[in-house]
N, C-alpha and C positions, 0 to 999 in steps of 0.2 A: 308182442303180448298175446297170449292165447285166451280164448273165451272160456270163462268158468261158468258151467251150467249147474253148479251145486245149489240146491234149494230153489230151483226154478223149473218152469215147464211151459208147455204151449199146447193149445187145443186148436184143431183145424176142423172145419165143416166136413162131415162125412158125406161125400158126394156119391158113395157107393152103398147106400143103405139097401140091405137085402130083405128086410122085414120091418113091420111097424115098430117092433121093440128093439131094433138096432139103434145104437147110439146116434144122436144128432151130431155130436162132435167127438173126435178121437185125438189122442196125442200121447205125450209122455211127460213125466215129471220126475224130478230128483228131490228126494227128501232125506236129509242127513247123510248124503253120499250114496244112497241106494236108489236105483232106477225102478220106476213103475210105469205101466201102461195106464192111461187115464181115459175113461169114457164119460160122456156127459149127455143127459137128456134134458130137453126143454119141457118143463111141466107147468101146469097152472094150479095155483093154490085155490082153496075154497073161496077166498075173497077176491079171486080174479087176477091176482098178481102173478106174473111169470117168474120162474126161478129155474136154476139148473140143479139137477140131481147128479151127483158125481160118484163114480166107482173106480177105485184104483185096483190094479192087478199087478202083483209082483212079477218083475221080469226074471225069467229063469235062464241059467246058462243053456246054450244050445244042446249040450250033452244030456241035460235033465228033461228035455222035452220029448214027447212021443214022436215016433218016426214021421208021421204025416205032417206034424207041425214043423219039424226040421226041414222037410222038403219045401213047405210053403215059405219058410224064412229064406232058404237058399234061393228059391225062385224070385223072391222080392229083391234079394241082394243083386241078382243078375240084372234087374231092371234099373239099378242105380248107375248113372253114366260116369261115375268116377271111382 
């Protein structure tokens, strides 16, 4: 039986934050069969309660991405041990 990730996702702590406005968590989510990158920031409401602010970004096919992004993705794929 294979894993079905339709309409689900996961966020992971961003241990490589490069700036204060970088997301606190990053991951991916599938909604209606379409994949998105998902970023989350921990924020504080006026009443002091903590919450997560989320921002999805549509995943584009490798061919539709600028050349620099393509190279970054290829570099990341080279790091995957399988």
